[in-house]
Backbone as numpy.savetxt, mean C-alpha at the origin, in Angstrom:
# Nx Ny Nz CAx CAy CAz Cx Cy Cz
-5.03 -42.42 34.73 -5.62 -41.15 34.54 -6.23 -41.03 33.16
-7.35 -40.30 32.76 -7.81 -40.35 31.37 -7.31 -39.15 31.00
-6.68 -38.50 29.91 -6.31 -37.38 29.52 -7.15 -37.15 27.81
-7.20 -36.05 27.72 -8.07 -35.42 26.47 -6.64 -35.33 25.49
-6.44 -36.78 24.89 -4.89 -36.63 23.99 -5.46 -35.70 22.64
-6.56 -35.55 22.17 -6.94 -34.83 21.10 -6.46 -33.35 21.58
-7.10 -32.89 22.30 -6.95 -31.57 22.78 -5.08 -31.18 23.20
-4.76 -32.10 23.69 -3.22 -32.16 23.98 -2.49 -31.91 22.70
-2.90 -33.18 21.84 -1.83 -32.92 20.15 -2.49 -31.77 19.54
-3.61 -31.40 19.66 -4.06 -30.23 19.08 -3.02 -29.04 19.50
-3.22 -28.67 20.66 -2.23 -27.72 21.44 -0.87 -27.80 21.18
-0.28 -28.97 21.16 1.40 -29.11 20.64 1.50 -28.93 19.06
0.51 -29.53 18.25 0.61 -29.27 16.76 0.40 -28.04 16.53
-0.18 -26.86 16.86 -0.72 -25.58 16.52 0.19 -24.59 17.34
0.70 -24.77 18.38 1.37 -23.95 19.19 2.80 -23.89 19.04
3.53 -23.58 19.97 4.82 -23.67 20.09 5.62 -24.00 21.32
4.70 -24.22 22.04 4.91 -25.07 23.16 5.60 -26.56 23.05
6.98 -26.87 24.05 7.52 -28.13 23.60 6.76 -28.99 24.53
7.03 -30.26 23.93 6.67 -31.33 24.79 6.97 -31.31 26.64
8.26 -31.00 27.03 7.86 -31.08 28.65 7.21 -29.86 29.28
6.91 -28.87 28.31 6.07 -27.96 29.26 4.47 -28.55 29.10
4.04 -29.34 28.09 2.89 -29.97 28.45 2.90 -31.03 29.16
3.93 -31.71 29.41 3.89 -32.59 30.53 3.76 -31.95 31.77
4.30 -30.95 31.69 4.27 -29.87 33.31 3.07 -29.81 33.54
2.26 -29.15 32.26 1.05 -28.49 32.49 0.11 -29.42 32.58
0.13 -30.86 32.03 -0.99 -31.76 32.29 -0.47 -32.97 33.31
0.44 -32.72 33.73 1.18 -33.72 34.95 1.12 -35.12 34.24
1.77 -35.09 33.14 1.71 -36.55 32.48 3.04 -37.02 32.36
3.19 -38.49 32.77 4.68 -38.89 32.30 5.58 -38.64 31.55
6.38 -38.45 31.27 7.51 -38.22 30.22 6.97 -39.33 29.16
7.24 -40.85 29.69 7.11 -41.55 28.63 6.02 -41.93 28.18
4.79 -41.54 29.10 3.49 -41.63 28.18 3.59 -40.55 27.09
3.74 -39.40 27.16 3.65 -38.20 26.35 4.69 -38.23 25.10
5.65 -38.91 25.21 6.80 -39.32 24.41 5.90 -40.26 23.55
5.30 -41.36 23.99 4.66 -42.46 23.55 3.55 -41.93 22.66
2.73 -41.09 23.06 1.61 -40.61 22.23 1.95 -39.82 21.28
3.16 -39.00 21.51 3.72 -38.09 20.59 4.17 -39.22 19.16
4.85 -39.77 19.41 5.57 -40.85 18.27 4.42 -41.33 17.54
3.61 -42.01 18.42 2.65 -42.62 17.40 1.78 -41.96 16.98
1.56 -40.70 17.29 0.68 -39.89 16.58 1.06 -39.28 15.36
2.41 -39.14 15.31 3.52 -38.40 14.49 2.90 -36.83 14.84
3.09 -36.72 15.74 3.34 -34.79 16.08 3.89 -34.31 15.67
5.15 -34.40 15.64 6.46 -33.75 14.76 6.36 -33.29 13.92
5.81 -34.54 12.89 5.42 -34.41 11.58 4.11 -33.42 11.28
3.36 -33.60 12.21 2.01 -32.79 12.13 2.45 -31.37 12.16
2.99 -31.18 13.17 3.43 -29.93 13.86 4.03 -29.38 12.33
5.10 -29.72 12.07 5.98 -29.15 11.12 4.96 -28.80 9.50
4.07 -29.74 9.43 2.99 -29.62 8.20 2.53 -28.46 8.24
1.89 -28.33 9.64 0.97 -27.23 9.88 1.46 -25.93 9.93
2.83 -26.01 10.46 3.72 -24.42 10.36 3.83 -24.04 8.93
4.09 -25.11 7.85 4.24 -24.83 6.71 3.19 -24.45 5.97
1.88 -25.00 6.23 0.92 -24.78 5.74 0.41 -23.17 6.31
0.37 -22.83 7.41 0.47 -21.47 7.99 0.89 -20.19 7.24
2.65 -20.72 7.07 3.33 -20.02 6.42 3.05 -19.99 4.95
2.63 -20.86 4.36 2.28 -20.71 2.99 0.90 -19.78 2.90
0.14 -20.11 3.74 -1.21 -19.38 3.50 -0.95 -17.79 3.89
0.04 -17.51 5.39 0.33 -15.99 5.07 1.01 -15.13 4.27
2.02 -16.25 3.29 2.49 -15.40 2.37 1.40 -15.34 1.20
0.72 -16.12 0.84 -0.40 -15.97 -0.18 -1.11 -14.84 0.27
-1.67 -14.45 1.51 -2.20 -13.09 1.85 -1.30 -12.05 1.72
-0.27 -12.11 2.07 0.38 -10.84 1.94 0.99 -10.65 0.61
1.03 -11.34 -0.24 1.23 -11.30 -1.52 0.04 -10.60 -2.49
-1.20 -11.24 -1.61 -2.67 -10.65 -2.52 -2.42 -9.08 -2.01
-2.43 -8.91 -0.67 -2.31 -7.78 -0.25 -1.55 -6.72 -0.94
-0.35 -7.19 -1.01 0.70 -6.20 -1.77 0.27 -6.31 -3.12
-0.14 -7.12 -3.57 -0.66 -7.11 -5.23 -1.84 -5.72 -5.65
-2.73 -6.13 -4.57 -3.80 -5.08 -4.59 -3.35 -3.60 -4.46
-2.26 -3.24 -3.28 -1.73 -2.16 -3.16 -0.91 -1.69 -4.42
0.15 -2.33 -5.01 0.71 -2.26 -6.27 -0.72 -1.72 -7.30
-1.41 -2.26 -7.44 -2.61 -2.01 -8.20 -3.28 -0.66 -8.20
-3.62 -0.60 -6.83 -4.26 0.72 -6.50 -3.11 2.01 -7.10
-1.94 1.89 -6.72 -0.62 2.80 -7.15 -0.45 3.20 -8.48
-0.89 1.94 -9.12 -0.66 2.03 -10.42 -2.11 2.99 -11.27
-2.90 2.37 -10.68 -4.43 2.99 -11.32 -4.22 4.63 -10.98
-3.85 4.84 -9.95 -3.53 5.91 -9.36 -2.51 7.00 -10.39
-1.56 6.30 -10.38 -0.42 6.76 -11.35 -0.95 7.24 -12.62
-1.40 6.29 -13.21 -2.38 6.34 -14.74 -3.24 7.51 -14.67
-4.13 7.69 -13.54 -4.81 8.55 -13.51 -4.26 10.08 -13.44
-3.09 9.96 -12.70 -2.36 11.38 -12.71 -1.64 11.78 -14.09
-1.16 10.73 -14.97 -0.68 11.12 -16.11 -1.74 11.67 -16.90
-2.88 10.77 -16.96 -4.12 11.23 -18.08 -4.48 12.86 -17.45
-4.71 13.05 -16.28 -5.05 14.65 -15.81 -3.96 15.27 -16.21
-2.55 15.22 -16.02 -1.80 15.99 -16.49 -1.57 16.65 -17.98
-2.05 15.10 -18.82 -2.44 15.49 -20.29 -2.98 16.34 -20.64
-4.16 16.14 -19.90 -5.43 17.15 -20.43 -5.13 18.74 -19.47
-4.57 18.77 -18.81 -3.96 20.05 -18.02 -2.73 20.86 -19.02
-1.92 20.00 -19.86 -1.28 20.83 -20.72 -1.74 20.96 -21.82
-2.04 22.40 -21.86 -2.62 22.79 -23.11 -2.35 24.42 -23.41
-2.61 24.85 -24.66 -2.29 26.26 -25.00 -2.77 27.33 -23.88
-3.96 26.88 -23.46 -4.51 27.89 -22.75 -3.63 27.65 -21.13
-3.18 26.42 -20.87 -2.35 26.51 -19.02 -1.08 27.29 -19.37
-0.55 27.01 -20.61 0.70 27.59 -20.84 1.25 28.89 -21.15
-0.18 29.22 -22.07 -0.06 30.71 -22.53 -1.12 31.87 -21.68
-2.02 31.13 -21.47 -3.22 32.12 -20.73 -2.64 32.46 -19.47
-3.04 33.80 -19.32 -2.90 34.52 -18.03 -4.44 34.67 -17.52
-4.62 34.51 -16.18 -6.04 34.98 -15.57 -5.73 36.53 -15.38
-6.65 37.35 -16.04 -6.54 38.98 -15.75 -7.65 39.06 -14.63
-7.58 39.83 -13.70 -8.58 40.45 -12.90 -8.89 41.85 -13.11
-9.74 42.09 -13.79 -9.88 43.61 -14.26 -10.61 44.50 -13.18
-10.19 45.75 -13.39 -10.41 46.59 -12.25 -11.79 46.88 -12.08
-12.17 47.17 -10.52 -13.58 47.58 -10.44 -14.14 48.81 -11.28
-15.45 48.65 -11.72 -15.73 49.97 -12.27 -17.07 50.47 -11.63
-17.42 51.66 -11.88 -18.47 52.53 -11.54 -19.49 52.23 -12.33
-20.66 52.35 -11.84 -22.14 52.14 -13.01 -22.24 53.86 -13.06
-22.11 54.07 -14.51 -22.60 55.62 -14.84 -23.95 56.11 -14.20
-25.04 55.17 -14.51 -26.17 55.86 -13.93 -26.26 55.79 -12.56
-26.17 54.61 -11.67 -26.20 54.47 -10.29 -25.10 54.97 -9.59
-24.21 55.21 -9.85 -22.76 55.17 -9.32 -22.40 54.21 -8.40
-22.91 53.12 -8.36 -22.25 51.72 -7.97 -21.26 51.28 -8.02
-20.36 50.93 -7.30 -18.85 50.18 -7.54 -18.98 48.98 -8.03
-18.64 48.08 -9.09 -19.03 47.20 -9.81 -17.57 46.52 -9.64
-17.64 45.03 -8.90 -16.38 44.38 -9.06 -15.81 44.18 -10.32
-14.46 44.26 -10.62 -13.95 43.63 -11.92 -14.25 42.27 -12.04
-14.11 41.70 -13.17 -14.56 40.31 -13.53 -12.85 40.15 -13.99
-13.04 38.60 -13.86 -11.78 37.62 -14.54 -11.91 37.44 -16.00
-10.85 36.87 -16.73 -11.17 36.51 -17.87 -9.49 35.74 -18.29
-9.35 35.28 -19.08 -8.23 34.41 -19.47 -7.71 35.28 -20.53
-6.46 35.86 -20.98 -5.77 36.43 -22.21 -4.65 35.77 -22.41
-4.80 35.38 -23.70 -3.44 34.69 -23.98 -2.33 35.42 -24.37
-1.33 34.99 -24.04 -0.10 35.87 -24.39 1.07 35.11 -25.15
2.18 35.67 -25.63 3.02 35.08 -26.62 4.21 34.34 -25.58
4.43 34.77 -24.44 5.01 34.29 -23.08 4.78 33.09 -22.46
5.33 32.11 -21.99 4.76 30.97 -21.74 4.39 31.24 -19.93
3.46 30.88 -19.41 3.31 30.97 -17.82 4.36 30.55 -17.30
5.57 31.19 -16.44 6.35 30.26 -15.84 6.18 29.30 -14.78
5.14 29.91 -13.97 4.53 29.30 -12.98 3.78 27.76 -13.31
3.01 28.13 -14.13 2.38 26.90 -14.87 3.40 25.69 -15.14
4.56 26.23 -15.54 5.33 25.20 -16.41 6.02 24.59 -15.30
6.28 25.27 -13.87 6.93 24.65 -13.04 5.99 24.02 -12.30
4.82 24.09 -12.15 3.51 23.26 -11.64 3.83 21.94 -12.44
3.64 21.99 -13.93 3.72 20.91 -14.77 5.03 20.10 -14.42
5.90 20.68 -14.42 7.48 19.72 -14.48 7.59 19.34 -12.87
6.62 19.70 -11.78 6.82 19.21 -10.47 5.77 18.05 -10.92
4.87 17.98 -11.28 4.03 16.96 -11.30 4.25 16.21 -12.00
5.18 16.19 -13.28 5.89 15.24 -14.09 6.65 14.57 -12.73
7.61 15.41 -12.40 8.81 14.62 -11.50 8.43 13.80 -10.64
7.25 13.97 -9.97 6.51 13.39 -8.67 5.96 12.27 -9.28
5.16 12.08 -10.32 4.88 10.69 -10.90 6.34 10.17 -11.27
7.27 10.60 -11.91 8.39 9.62 -12.23 9.13 9.23 -11.03
9.05 10.10 -9.67 9.53 9.55 -8.62 8.76 8.23 -7.90
7.32 8.27 -8.12 6.32 7.53 -7.66 6.45 6.08 -8.49
6.41 6.41 -9.68 7.01 4.98 -10.49 8.09 4.31 -10.35
9.37 5.16 -9.90 10.60 4.98 -9.76 10.58 4.18 -8.31
9.89 4.33 -7.22 9.39 3.66 -6.27 8.76 2.63 -6.14
7.82 2.58 -7.01 6.86 1.47 -7.14 7.54 0.24 -7.97
8.50 0.74 -9.07 9.24 -0.52 -10.01 10.80 -0.46 -9.38
11.44 -0.21 -8.33 12.91 0.31 -8.28 13.75 -0.70 -9.22
13.64 -1.57 -9.89 14.74 -2.02 -10.85 13.99 -1.66 -12.04
13.27 -0.95 -12.67 12.90 -0.50 -13.81 13.65 -0.14 -15.05
15.13 0.21 -14.29 15.94 1.41 -15.77 16.60 0.34 -15.87
16.28 -1.29 -15.98 17.32 -2.24 -16.53 18.74 -2.86 -15.89
19.01 -2.22 -15.02 20.14 -2.81 -14.50 19.90 -3.75 -13.42
18.75 -4.01 -13.06 18.68 -5.03 -12.13 18.87 -4.86 -10.59
19.19 -3.41 -10.47 19.82 -3.41 -9.18 18.67 -2.40 -8.63
18.39 -2.69 -7.02 17.27 -1.89 -6.42 17.75 -0.77 -5.98
16.81 0.17 -5.91 16.87 1.67 -5.29 16.71 1.20 -3.98
17.82 2.07 -3.17 17.77 2.00 -1.45 16.32 2.20 -1.07
15.56 2.82 -1.68 14.23 3.27 -1.05 13.04 2.09 -1.47
11.97 2.18 -0.72 10.98 1.08 -1.04 9.77 1.73 -0.42
8.73 1.13 -0.88 7.40 1.12 -0.69 7.29 0.01 0.46
6.41 0.84 1.94 5.96 -0.14 2.84 4.75 -0.05 2.90
3.96 -1.14 2.15 2.49 -1.55 2.37 2.10 -1.73 3.65
1.27 -0.80 3.86 0.56 -1.40 5.28 -0.76 -2.24 5.03
-1.12 -2.90 5.84 -2.29 -3.65 5.51 -3.31 -2.83 5.77
-4.37 -3.34 4.95 -5.73 -2.63 5.30 -6.25 -2.98 6.54
-7.12 -1.81 6.95 -8.01 -2.13 8.29 -8.29 -3.38 8.82
-9.04 -4.09 7.86 -9.79 -5.16 8.11 -8.95 -6.68 8.37
-7.76 -6.28 7.60 -6.62 -7.38 7.26 -5.78 -7.35 8.77
-5.54 -6.05 9.16 -4.79 -5.79 10.29 -5.60 -6.24 11.90
-6.93 -6.47 11.54 -7.41 -6.56 12.55 -7.91 -8.18 12.97
-7.26 -9.02 11.48 -7.91 -10.41 11.69 -6.45 -11.10 12.57
């Protein structure tokens, strides 16, 4: 009986099925199967194939992780720039004042009050709390992205789990 040895070899090398299962599947004698496997170096080819697949998977994973970290760093830098813009005299000492409605003297119509910024001597505690919260959040994000950034070499118990992009997950 003639067998498609190329197909059987490919199935063994690229799969996880042991030779005994292929013997049963194709109803080949053990002697014949082991002879072809030995002559064709199937075990060596399988090992090389698995190493190649593992290396490629590691490369793809590291590329994906590098892209994710780059996105996080870019976002972190943008937040810091926006925070620097937000910290101004007007942010800390400016209060938005709602003027009371007024009545038009000629027509008697009620006009809504306007809004204006009034500078005061005392800092706006709410603005300070918001800014300090933003700074703390950026610091926490940075610590999560760079867990051993404190110089001790010890990692934090928290870590970032990077999910694959949609197109990578589908492959």
